[in-house]
C-alpha positions in Angstrom: 21.6 1.7 -19.8 22.1 4.8 -17.7 20.6 5.1 -14.2 18.1 7.7 -15.5 17.1 5.3 -18.3 16.7 2.4 -16.0 14.5 4.4 -13.6 12.3 5.5 -16.5 12.1 1.9 -17.7 11.0 0.8 -14.2 8.3 3.5 -14.2 7.1 2.6 -17.7 6.9 -1.2 -17.2 6.1 -1.6 -13.5 5.2 1.8 -12.2 1.5 1.5 -11.4 1.0 1.7 -7.6 -0.9 -1.0 -5.9 -3.6 1.6 -5.0 -4.0 2.5 -8.7 -4.2 -1.2 -9.6 -7.0 -1.6 -7.0 -8.9 1.4 -8.5 -8.2 3.7 -5.6 -7.7 7.4 -6.6 -5.4 8.3 -3.8 -5.8 11.8 -2.4 -5.1 13.3 1.0 -8.7 12.9 2.1 -10.3 10.4 4.5 -12.0 8.0 2.1 -9.1 7.1 -0.1 -6.7 6.9 2.8 -9.1 4.4 4.4 -9.2 2.4 1.2 -5.4 2.3 1.2 -5.5 1.0 4.7 -7.9 -1.7 3.6 -5.6 -2.6 0.8 -2.7 -2.7 3.2 -4.6 -5.1 5.5 -5.1 -7.4 2.5 -1.6 -7.2 1.2 -0.4 -8.0 4.8 -2.3 -11.3 4.6 -0.3 -14.3 3.2 -2.0 -14.2 -0.2 -0.9 -13.3 -3.7 -0.7 -9.5 -4.3 -3.1 -9.9 -7.2 -5.7 -11.5 -5.1 -5.3 -8.8 -2.4 -5.8 -6.1 -5.1 -8.9 -7.9 -6.4 -10.3 -8.2 -3.0 -9.7 -4.5 -2.2 -11.5 -3.6 -5.5 -14.4 -5.8 -4.6 -14.7 -4.3 -1.1 -14.8 -0.8 -2.5 -17.5 -1.9 -5.0 -19.4 -3.3 -2.1 -19.4 0.1 -0.4 -16.5 -0.2 2.0 -15.3 3.3 1.0 -15.1 4.8 4.5 -14.4 3.3 7.9 -17.9 4.4 9.0 -19.5 2.4 6.1 -17.3 -0.6 6.9 -18.2 -0.4 10.5 -21.9 -0.5 9.5 -21.5 -3.8 7.8 -21.8 -7.3 9.3 -19.0 -9.7 9.5 -20.7 -12.0 7.0 -21.1 -9.1 4.5 -17.4 -8.5 4.7 -16.7 -12.2 4.3 -18.9 -12.4 1.3 -17.2 -9.4 -0.4 -13.8 -11.0 0.2 -14.9 -14.3 -1.3 -16.1 -12.5 -4.4 -12.7 -10.9 -4.5 -11.1 -14.4 -4.5 -9.7 -14.0 -1.0 -10.9 -17.4 0.0 -8.1 -18.6 2.2 -8.0 -15.8 4.8 -11.5 -14.3 4.4 -12.9 -14.9 7.9 -9.9 -13.6 9.8 -9.5 -10.6 7.4 -13.2 -9.8 7.8 -12.7 -9.5 11.5 -9.5 -7.4 11.2 -11.2 -5.0 8.8 -14.1 -4.5 11.3 -11.6 -3.9 14.1 -9.5 -1.5 11.9 -12.7 0.5 11.1 -13.5 0.8 14.8 -9.9 2.0 15.6 -9.9 4.6 12.8 -13.3 6.0 13.9 -12.7 5.9 17.6 -9.1 7.1 17.7 -8.8 9.2 14.6 -12.3 10.4 14.1 -12.5 8.5 10.8 -9.6 10.5 9.3 -6.1 8.9 8.9 -4.7 12.4 8.4 -4.8 12.6 12.1 -2.4 9.7 12.3 -0.1 11.7 10.1 -0.4 14.7 12.4 0.3 12.4 15.4 3.4 11.1 13.7 4.6 14.7 13.4 6.7 14.2 10.3 8.5 11.1 11.6 8.0 8.0 9.3 9.2 5.7 12.0 6.4 7.0 14.3 3.9 6.6 11.5 5.0 3.0 11.0 4.6 2.4 14.7 1.1 3.8 14.7 0.1 1.8 11.7 1.2 -1.4 13.5 -1.5 -0.8 16.1 -4.0 -1.9 13.5 -4.8 -5.6 13.6 -3.0 -7.7 11.0 -0.5 -4.9 10.1 3.1 -5.5 11.0 6.3 -3.8 10.0 6.0 -5.1 6.4 2.4 -3.8 6.1 3.3 -0.5 7.6 5.9 -0.1 4.9 3.4 -1.0 2.2 1.1 1.8 3.4 3.9 4.4 3.7 5.4 3.5 0.3 2.0 4.2 -1.3 1.0 7.2 0.9 4.1 9.1 0.0 2.2 10.0 -3.2 0.0 12.3 -1.1 2.1 12.8 2.0 5.2 14.6 0.9 6.7 14.6 4.3 7.4 10.8 3.8 9.5 11.3 0.7 11.6 9.5 -0.2 10.2 6.4 1.5 12.3 3.6 0.0 12.4 0.7 2.4 14.5 -2.5 2.4 12.1 -4.3 0.0 12.4 -1.4 -2.5 16.2 -1.4 -2.1 16.2 -5.1 -3.0 14.5 -4.1 -6.2 17.1 -1.4 -6.9 19.9 -4.0 -6.6 18.1 -6.4 -9.0 17.5 -3.6 -11.5 21.1 -2.6 -11.3 20.4 0.8 -9.7 22.6 2.4 -7.0 21.6 1.1 -3.6 21.9 4.6 -2.1 18.2 5.4 -2.0 18.8 9.1 -2.6 20.3 8.6 -6.1 17.4 6.9 -7.9 14.9 9.0 -5.9 16.6 12.1 -7.1 15.9 11.2 -10.7 12.1 11.3 -10.5 9.7 14.0 -9.3 8.2 13.6 -5.9 4.8 12.6 -7.3 6.5 9.6 -9.0 8.3 8.2 -5.9 5.4 6.0 -5.0 5.3 4.6 -8.5 9.0 4.0 -8.5 8.8 2.2 -5.2 5.9 0.0 -6.4 7.8 -0.8 -9.6 10.9 -1.8 -7.7 8.9 -4.0 -5.4 7.3 -5.7 -8.4 10.8 -6.4 -9.8 11.6 -8.4 -6.6 8.7 -10.7 -7.4 9.9 -11.6 -10.9 11.5 -15.0 -11.6 15.3 -15.1 -11.9 15.0 -16.0 -15.6 12.6 -13.2 -16.5 13.8 -10.2 -18.5 13.5 -7.3 -16.1 13.5 -4.4 -18.4 13.4 -5.8 -21.9 
């Protein structure tokens, strides 16, 4: 299979972003960027990615669509939504972190994470540093956010971190990030990154691209 064919197979079989899976229609506007941050908080917890996605969807259905709306909820309301989303192991701590994250987005960025992008001034490393100021988000979580955000923040592209490059090796793609990235349109880079991350989660005996 050629490199181009392998990339297409990754997109076809695994290429839904985590935001898409959680029902987030990601655009460069405040509400969906906040919802992506919520998803990042959940994916940063030590729980299965599927549970994190389900919890993010439940929070959105419960009205946590903006930092202001999350800020207006009680801690118990956030816990209850997380439990409904099956996040039963880390619900209390995560509920606290989501409230603190909403406070930070409102107070520092005026409720708009595009201001974080402007503060980063085109530097993905600075964006990662700023994201790690949110409670519960470390280097891994920052990478999750930036992998997904490159769908609407072109200045990040290509954002293919070490986790993605692990997936390129397992899929038999060149480990030079520029080569597979050059085979897809910019709008598909987030999908390619998500697909390659999913490949790293497959069992060794699973057929990757069958």
